[in-house]
C-alpha positions as CSV (number, residue, x, y, z in Angstrom):
1,M,-30.0,-34.1,10.5
2,G,-32.5,-36.5,11.9
3,K,-33.9,-39.1,9.1
4,K,-36.5,-40.2,11.4
5,L,-39.8,-39.0,9.9
6,T,-42.3,-36.8,11.9
7,K,-46.3,-37.4,11.8
8,N,-46.6,-34.3,9.8
9,E,-43.8,-35.3,7.3
10,R,-45.7,-38.8,7.3
11,N,-49.0,-37.5,6.4
12,W,-47.5,-35.0,4.1
13,I,-45.8,-37.8,2.1
14,L,-48.8,-39.9,2.2
15,Y,-50.6,-37.5,0.0
16,D,-47.7,-38.2,-2.6
17,V,-48.6,-41.8,-2.3
18,G,-52.3,-41.1,-3.1
19,N,-52.0,-38.5,-6.0
20,S,-49.1,-40.6,-7.6
21,A,-51.6,-43.3,-8.5
22,F,-53.3,-41.0,-10.5
23,T,-50.0,-39.9,-12.1
24,L,-49.2,-43.3,-13.1
25,L,-52.5,-43.8,-14.4
26,I,-52.2,-40.9,-16.8
27,A,-48.7,-42.0,-17.8
28,T,-49.8,-45.6,-18.7
29,I,-53.5,-47.2,-18.7
30,L,-55.0,-44.0,-19.7
31,P,-53.4,-43.1,-22.8
32,I,-53.8,-46.7,-24.2
33,Y,-57.6,-46.8,-23.1
34,F,-57.8,-43.4,-25.2
35,N,-56.2,-45.2,-28.0
36,Y,-58.6,-47.9,-27.7
37,L,-61.8,-45.4,-27.9
38,A,-60.0,-43.3,-30.6
39,G,-59.3,-46.3,-33.0
40,N,-62.8,-47.3,-32.4
41,A,-63.7,-43.8,-34.0
42,G,-61.3,-44.2,-36.7
43,I,-58.4,-41.7,-35.7
44,S,-54.9,-42.2,-37.2
45,S,-51.9,-42.7,-34.6
46,V,-50.6,-39.3,-35.6
47,D,-53.8,-37.5,-34.7
48,Y,-54.5,-39.7,-31.6
49,L,-51.0,-38.5,-30.2
50,A,-52.0,-35.0,-31.2
51,Y,-55.3,-35.1,-29.3
52,W,-53.9,-36.3,-26.2
53,G,-51.1,-33.9,-26.3
54,Y,-53.9,-30.9,-26.8
55,A,-56.1,-32.3,-23.7
56,A,-52.9,-32.0,-21.6
57,S,-52.0,-28.6,-22.5
58,V,-55.5,-27.4,-22.1
59,G,-55.6,-28.6,-18.7
60,T,-52.2,-27.1,-18.1
61,I,-53.3,-23.5,-19.6
62,L,-56.8,-23.6,-17.0
63,V,-54.4,-24.2,-14.1
64,A,-51.9,-21.8,-15.0
65,L,-54.4,-19.1,-15.2
66,A,-56.4,-19.9,-11.9
67,G,-53.3,-21.4,-10.1
68,P,-51.4,-18.0,-8.7
69,V,-54.7,-16.6,-7.7
70,L,-55.9,-19.6,-5.9
71,G,-52.6,-20.1,-4.2
72,T,-52.4,-16.5,-3.3
73,M,-55.7,-16.9,-1.8
74,A,-54.7,-19.9,-0.1
75,D,-51.9,-18.0,1.8
76,T,-54.8,-16.4,4.1
77,K,-55.0,-17.6,7.2
78,G,-57.2,-20.7,7.4
79,F,-58.0,-21.0,3.7
80,K,-55.2,-23.3,2.4
81,K,-56.7,-26.7,3.8
82,P,-60.3,-25.8,2.2
83,F,-58.7,-25.0,-1.0
84,F,-56.6,-28.2,-1.1
85,T,-59.7,-30.1,-0.3
86,A,-61.9,-28.9,-2.8
87,A,-59.1,-29.8,-5.6
88,I,-58.6,-33.3,-4.3
89,L,-62.3,-33.8,-4.4
90,T,-62.7,-32.4,-8.1
91,G,-59.5,-34.7,-9.0
92,V,-61.0,-37.8,-7.4
93,A,-64.3,-37.4,-8.6
94,G,-63.2,-36.8,-12.3
95,C,-61.0,-39.7,-12.1
96,A,-64.0,-41.9,-11.0
97,L,-66.3,-40.6,-13.9
98,L,-63.6,-41.4,-16.6
99,G,-65.1,-45.1,-16.7
100,L,-68.5,-43.7,-17.9
101,A,-67.2,-42.0,-20.9
102,K,-67.6,-44.1,-23.7
103,G,-66.5,-41.6,-26.4
104,W,-63.0,-40.3,-27.2
105,L,-64.3,-36.7,-26.8
106,L,-66.2,-36.9,-23.8
107,F,-63.4,-39.1,-22.3
108,L,-61.1,-36.2,-22.8
109,V,-63.3,-33.4,-21.4
110,I,-63.5,-35.4,-18.0
111,Y,-59.8,-36.2,-18.1
112,I,-59.3,-32.4,-18.3
113,I,-61.5,-31.7,-15.2
114,A,-59.8,-34.7,-13.3
115,K,-56.3,-33.4,-14.2
116,V,-57.1,-29.8,-13.5
117,G,-58.0,-30.9,-9.9
118,F,-55.1,-33.1,-9.6
119,S,-52.7,-30.2,-10.7
120,S,-54.3,-27.6,-8.4
121,S,-54.1,-29.8,-5.5
122,L,-50.3,-30.1,-6.0
123,I,-50.0,-26.4,-5.8
124,F,-51.4,-26.2,-2.3
125,Y,-49.4,-29.5,-1.4
126,D,-46.4,-28.3,-2.5
127,S,-46.7,-25.1,-0.5
128,M,-47.5,-27.3,2.7
129,L,-43.8,-28.3,2.7
130,G,-42.5,-25.8,4.6
131,D,-45.2,-26.1,7.4
132,V,-44.4,-29.6,8.2
133,T,-40.9,-29.8,8.2
134,D,-37.7,-27.7,9.1
135,E,-35.5,-26.2,6.6
136,D,-32.6,-28.5,7.2
137,R,-34.9,-31.5,6.4
138,V,-36.8,-30.1,3.5
139,D,-34.5,-31.8,0.7
140,Y,-34.7,-35.2,2.5
141,V,-38.6,-35.0,3.1
142,S,-39.5,-33.6,-0.6
143,S,-37.2,-36.7,-1.9
144,A,-38.7,-38.9,0.4
145,G,-42.3,-37.7,-0.9
146,Y,-41.5,-38.4,-4.6
147,A,-39.8,-41.8,-3.6
148,W,-42.9,-43.4,-1.5
149,G,-45.1,-41.8,-4.1
150,Y,-43.5,-43.8,-6.9
151,I,-43.3,-47.3,-4.9
152,G,-46.9,-46.6,-3.1
153,S,-48.5,-45.9,-6.3
154,C,-47.6,-49.2,-7.6
155,V,-49.8,-51.0,-5.1
156,P,-53.4,-49.9,-7.0
157,F,-51.7,-49.9,-10.3
158,I,-50.7,-53.5,-10.3
159,V,-54.1,-54.7,-9.3
160,C,-55.8,-52.4,-12.1
161,L,-53.0,-53.8,-14.4
162,V,-54.2,-57.4,-13.6
163,L,-57.8,-56.4,-13.9
164,V,-57.3,-54.9,-17.2
165,L,-55.1,-57.5,-19.1
166,G,-56.8,-60.2,-17.7
167,S,-60.5,-58.9,-18.4
168,G,-61.1,-61.3,-20.9
169,K,-60.2,-64.3,-18.7
170,I,-62.4,-63.2,-15.8
171,G,-65.2,-62.7,-18.1
172,I,-65.6,-59.0,-18.1
173,S,-65.4,-56.3,-21.1
174,M,-62.7,-53.7,-21.4
175,E,-64.8,-51.0,-20.8
176,M,-66.0,-52.5,-17.4
177,S,-62.4,-53.5,-16.2
178,M,-61.6,-49.7,-16.8
179,M,-64.7,-48.6,-15.0
180,I,-63.3,-50.6,-12.2
181,A,-59.7,-49.6,-12.4
182,F,-60.7,-45.8,-12.3
183,L,-62.7,-46.5,-9.2
184,I,-59.9,-48.1,-7.5
185,I,-57.7,-45.2,-8.3
186,A,-60.1,-42.7,-7.0
187,A,-60.4,-44.6,-3.8
188,W,-56.7,-44.9,-3.3
189,W,-56.3,-41.3,-4.0
190,L,-58.9,-40.2,-1.9
191,V,-58.1,-42.6,1.3
192,M,-54.4,-41.6,1.3
193,S,-55.4,-37.9,1.4
194,L,-57.2,-38.4,4.8
195,P,-54.4,-38.2,7.3
196,L,-52.8,-34.9,5.8
197,L,-56.6,-33.3,5.7
198,K,-56.9,-34.3,9.2
199,G,-53.7,-33.2,10.7
200,Y,-52.3,-30.4,8.6
201,E,-52.0,-27.0,10.2
202,Q,-51.1,-23.8,8.3
203,K,-48.2,-22.3,10.1
204,F,-47.1,-19.5,7.6
205,Y,-49.9,-17.4,6.4
206,V,-50.9,-13.8,5.5
207,E,-53.5,-12.4,8.3
208,K,-57.1,-12.8,7.0
209,Q,-58.5,-9.2,5.4
210,K,-62.0,-8.0,5.6
211,H,-62.0,-8.6,1.9
212,A,-59.8,-11.8,1.2
213,V,-60.4,-12.1,-2.3
214,K,-59.4,-8.6,-3.2
215,E,-56.7,-8.6,-1.1
216,S,-55.3,-11.6,-2.6
217,F,-55.4,-10.1,-6.1
218,C,-53.4,-7.1,-4.8
219,R,-50.8,-9.3,-3.2
220,L,-50.2,-11.4,-6.5
221,G,-49.7,-7.9,-8.3
222,Q,-47.1,-6.9,-5.7
223,T,-45.4,-10.3,-6.2
224,F,-45.1,-10.4,-9.9
225,G,-43.7,-6.7,-9.6
226,N,-41.3,-8.0,-6.9
227,I,-40.4,-10.9,-8.4
228,R,-38.4,-9.2,-11.2
229,K,-36.4,-7.4,-8.6
230,E,-35.5,-11.1,-7.0
231,K,-33.5,-12.1,-10.1
232,H,-32.4,-15.4,-8.5
233,I,-36.2,-16.3,-7.9
234,F,-36.9,-15.0,-11.4
235,M,-34.3,-16.7,-13.3
236,F,-35.0,-20.4,-11.5
237,L,-38.6,-19.9,-12.5
238,L,-37.3,-19.2,-15.9
239,A,-35.3,-22.3,-16.1
240,F,-37.6,-24.2,-14.3
241,F,-40.2,-23.5,-16.9
242,F,-38.1,-25.1,-19.6
243,Y,-36.4,-28.1,-18.0
244,I,-39.4,-29.5,-15.9
245,D,-41.7,-28.8,-18.9
246,G,-39.6,-31.1,-20.8
247,V,-39.7,-33.6,-17.9
248,Y,-43.7,-33.5,-17.8
249,T,-43.9,-34.1,-21.4
250,I,-42.1,-37.2,-21.1
251,I,-44.2,-38.3,-18.4
252,D,-47.8,-37.5,-20.0
253,M,-46.6,-38.6,-23.6
254,A,-44.2,-41.7,-23.0
255,T,-47.1,-44.4,-23.4
256,A,-49.0,-42.5,-26.0
257,Y,-45.5,-42.2,-28.0
258,G,-44.9,-46.0,-27.6
259,S,-48.6,-46.6,-28.6
260,A,-48.3,-44.6,-31.6
261,L,-45.1,-46.3,-32.7
262,G,-47.0,-49.5,-32.6
263,L,-45.2,-51.1,-29.4
264,D,-46.8,-53.6,-27.6
265,S,-49.3,-52.2,-24.9
266,T,-48.6,-54.8,-22.3
267,G,-44.8,-54.3,-22.6
268,L,-45.4,-50.3,-22.2
269,L,-47.2,-50.9,-19.0
270,L,-44.6,-53.4,-17.6
271,A,-41.6,-50.8,-18.7
272,L,-43.6,-47.9,-17.0
273,L,-44.0,-50.1,-13.7
274,V,-40.3,-50.6,-13.9
275,T,-39.8,-46.6,-14.1
276,Q,-41.7,-46.2,-10.5
277,L,-39.5,-49.2,-9.2
278,V,-36.2,-47.7,-10.2
279,A,-37.4,-44.2,-9.2
280,F,-37.8,-45.1,-5.6
281,P,-34.2,-45.9,-4.8
282,C,-32.9,-43.3,-6.8
283,A,-35.5,-40.3,-5.2
284,I,-34.0,-41.7,-1.8
285,L,-30.4,-41.6,-3.0
286,F,-30.7,-38.0,-4.4
287,G,-32.5,-36.9,-1.0
288,K,-29.4,-38.4,0.8
289,L,-26.8,-36.8,-1.2
290,S,-28.3,-33.3,-0.9
291,G,-26.8,-33.3,2.4
292,R,-23.3,-33.9,1.1
293,M,-23.5,-31.8,-2.2
294,E,-24.8,-28.8,-3.3
295,T,-28.5,-28.9,-4.4
296,C,-27.9,-26.8,-7.4
297,R,-25.3,-29.2,-8.8
298,L,-27.6,-32.2,-8.5
299,I,-30.4,-30.2,-10.2
300,T,-27.9,-29.6,-13.1
301,V,-27.0,-33.1,-13.2
302,C,-30.3,-34.3,-13.6
303,I,-31.3,-31.7,-16.4
304,F,-28.1,-33.0,-18.4
305,A,-29.4,-36.7,-18.0
306,Y,-32.7,-35.7,-19.3
307,L,-31.1,-33.9,-22.1
308,G,-29.6,-37.1,-23.0
309,I,-32.9,-39.2,-22.4
310,A,-34.8,-36.7,-25.0
311,I,-31.9,-37.1,-27.7
312,F,-32.3,-41.3,-27.0
313,A,-35.9,-40.9,-27.3
314,V,-35.6,-39.8,-31.1
315,F,-34.1,-42.8,-32.2
316,L,-36.8,-45.1,-30.3
317,K,-38.0,-47.8,-32.5
318,S,-38.2,-51.2,-30.4
319,Q,-39.3,-52.4,-27.3
320,I,-36.2,-53.2,-25.7
321,Q,-35.3,-49.4,-26.5
322,F,-38.3,-48.4,-24.5
323,W,-37.5,-50.3,-21.6
324,I,-33.9,-48.9,-21.5
325,L,-35.6,-45.4,-21.6
326,A,-38.2,-46.3,-18.7
327,V,-35.1,-47.2,-16.7
328,L,-33.3,-44.0,-17.4
329,V,-36.2,-41.9,-16.8
330,G,-36.8,-43.6,-13.4
331,M,-33.1,-42.9,-12.4
332,F,-33.5,-39.0,-12.7
333,Q,-37.2,-38.5,-12.4
334,G,-37.4,-38.2,-8.8
335,G,-34.4,-36.3,-7.9
336,I,-35.2,-33.4,-10.3
337,Q,-38.7,-33.0,-9.2
338,A,-38.0,-33.3,-5.4
339,L,-34.8,-31.0,-5.5
340,S,-36.5,-28.4,-7.5
341,R,-39.6,-28.2,-5.2
342,S,-37.3,-28.2,-1.8
343,Y,-34.8,-25.5,-3.5
344,F,-37.8,-23.3,-4.4
345,T,-39.1,-23.7,-0.9
346,K,-36.0,-22.4,0.6
347,I,-35.8,-19.2,-1.6
348,I,-39.2,-18.1,-1.4
349,P,-41.1,-16.0,1.6
350,A,-42.7,-18.8,3.9
351,E,-45.6,-16.8,4.6
352,K,-46.3,-16.5,0.6
353,S,-45.4,-19.9,-0.4
354,G,-49.1,-20.7,-1.9
355,E,-48.8,-17.9,-4.4
356,Y,-45.2,-18.5,-5.1
357,F,-46.0,-22.2,-5.9
358,G,-49.1,-20.7,-8.1
359,L,-46.3,-19.0,-10.2
360,M,-44.1,-22.0,-10.1
361,D,-47.0,-24.1,-11.6
362,I,-47.4,-21.8,-14.4
363,C,-43.8,-22.8,-15.2
364,G,-44.7,-26.4,-15.8
365,K,-45.7,-28.2,-12.4
366,G,-49.1,-28.6,-13.8
367,A,-48.3,-30.6,-16.9
368,S,-46.3,-29.8,-19.8
369,F,-48.2,-27.1,-21.8
370,M,-45.5,-26.1,-24.1
371,G,-43.8,-29.2,-24.7
372,T,-47.1,-31.4,-25.2
373,T,-48.2,-28.9,-27.6
374,I,-44.7,-28.6,-29.7
375,V,-44.7,-32.5,-29.7
376,S,-48.3,-32.6,-30.9
377,L,-47.8,-29.7,-33.6
378,V,-44.6,-31.0,-35.2
379,S,-45.7,-34.5,-35.4
380,Q,-48.6,-33.3,-37.2
381,I,-47.0,-31.0,-39.3
382,T,-44.1,-33.2,-40.4
383,G,-46.0,-36.5,-40.0
384,N,-43.0,-37.8,-38.2
385,I,-43.6,-38.8,-34.4
386,N,-39.8,-39.1,-33.7
387,A,-39.3,-35.4,-34.9
388,G,-42.1,-34.2,-32.7
389,V,-40.4,-35.9,-29.7
390,G,-37.0,-34.6,-30.8
391,M,-38.1,-31.1,-30.0
392,I,-38.2,-31.9,-25.9
393,A,-34.1,-31.8,-26.1
394,V,-34.5,-27.9,-26.9
395,L,-36.6,-27.3,-23.6
396,F,-33.5,-29.0,-21.7
397,V,-30.9,-26.9,-23.5
398,A,-32.7,-23.7,-22.4
399,G,-33.2,-25.1,-19.0
400,I,-29.4,-25.6,-18.3
401,I,-28.4,-22.5,-19.6
402,L,-31.0,-20.6,-17.6
403,F,-30.7,-22.6,-14.5
404,R,-26.7,-22.0,-14.5
405,K,-27.5,-18.5,-14.9
406,S,-29.6,-18.5,-12.0
407,V,-26.8,-20.3,-10.0
408,S,-24.4,-17.7,-11.1
409,L,-26.8,-15.0,-9.8
410,C,-26.9,-16.7,-6.4
411,N,-23.1,-17.1,-6.1
412,T,-22.1,-13.6,-7.1
413,K,-24.7,-11.7,-5.4
414,S,-25.5,-12.0,-1.7
415,H,-29.2,-12.3,-0.9
416,V,-28.6,-12.9,2.9
417,Q,-31.1,-10.9,5.0
418,E,-32.1,-11.4,8.6
419,T,-35.7,-12.1,8.7
420,P,-38.1,-14.3,10.7
421,H,-39.4,-15.7,7.3
422,R,-36.9,-17.0,4.7
423,S,-37.7,-14.0,2.2
424,H,-34.6,-14.0,0.7
425,L,-31.6,-16.6,-0.6
426,T,-29.2,-17.5,2.1
427,S,-26.1,-19.1,1.9
428,A,-27.5,-22.5,2.8
429,Y,-29.1,-22.6,-0.6
430,S,-26.5,-21.4,-3.1
431,C,-23.9,-23.5,-4.5
432,T,-21.6,-23.0,-1.3
433,W,-24.1,-25.0,1.0
434,D,-22.7,-26.4,4.1
435,G,-25.8,-28.5,4.7
436,E,-27.1,-26.3,7.6
437,G,-30.3,-24.5,7.4
438,V,-32.7,-22.3,9.5
439,A,-35.6,-24.1,11.3
440,A,-39.0,-22.6,10.5
441,P,-40.8,-20.7,13.3
442,G,-43.2,-23.0,15.1
443,S,-42.0,-25.9,13.4
444,E,-41.2,-28.4,16.2
445,Q,-43.0,-31.6,15.8
446,E,-43.1,-34.6,17.8
447,V,-41.0,-37.4,16.3
448,V,-43.2,-40.7,16.1
């Protein structure tokens, strides 16, 4: 497998570099600034964590409801790029407008809009993976996307971090420094999106019908009916629902959790910057390991690691423990995300990637609906933040059990069929993978 990235692969990876800046903003500065706004309004630390979790959950519900429909429509010839563009512009605009919100409630409303745009763009972006690369490179390219996203997002983040932490020294208010920071992130996100928007070509698609919207709903209904028969896909999605929900809950609420425990804000931000730096080489490592080890085994290792991380988080009390948590998350975050994305890409019909990734988004890709809600409810009911966070471990236990069941289905039942589009699981994607794949039709690209 050649490791040199093609132009199309590089353009696709650049979008990860762009949107990851917003992800890092959500995981670090955003909840701390919301804590500042909530504190000015007299909201307690427990309620602050709960409101932040509820906002994340609302954004996920909206994307979960619209995602499969939009994804199915985007599979129509010529539709994916316009839908992708609209999602990016919604997210970028929302990000830029966050700096204008002075009250905590308005801030959450704009945050939800930005998060919906961001999460929706990922449905289309992930479904583009099969269009920009070949099947024997998909694990490597997916891992490279996350890896460069982690390290690239540090560039605007460090600028924003210096601006926010040094606002007093340079003579501007916290509100003004945050406004500038939001504009920097929005601009970075937009600029890094342009190469993919310019060069992307939709190679796998469903032919445009006279009534495209109606036809999309019909195809989606058929997919819901057929997916129950495709037990390997159904069981994987069920497993993914639980374990990735836990992953995104940790990402979304790590800084909010640390702030609620009273840990130093600067220390939290620097620790999560370390997460990005650690995640870069580890994501690359998982991409290389995927060429030597079965993808399902690597995913299993990552889920078990996250189970340990969730248990460790229950006993978190000090700044040094948060730093340890940040390093551990960085080690496995890229691997579990990238390999899940590439594994799913290989077991679904290529021409229906949008609608399938729309279904995958329901299962947690948008942002941890169930996890954030459970953490918020348990924290409020018990009055104990650690007890709420401890519930995340349950998600990983369920994820492990269901994922191993999906692997068992792959290994005990043959899903090999000779089709021009990878409509069924082949031996290349089971736990007997020999590292060989079938190139997608029309996917030859000039290596530059």
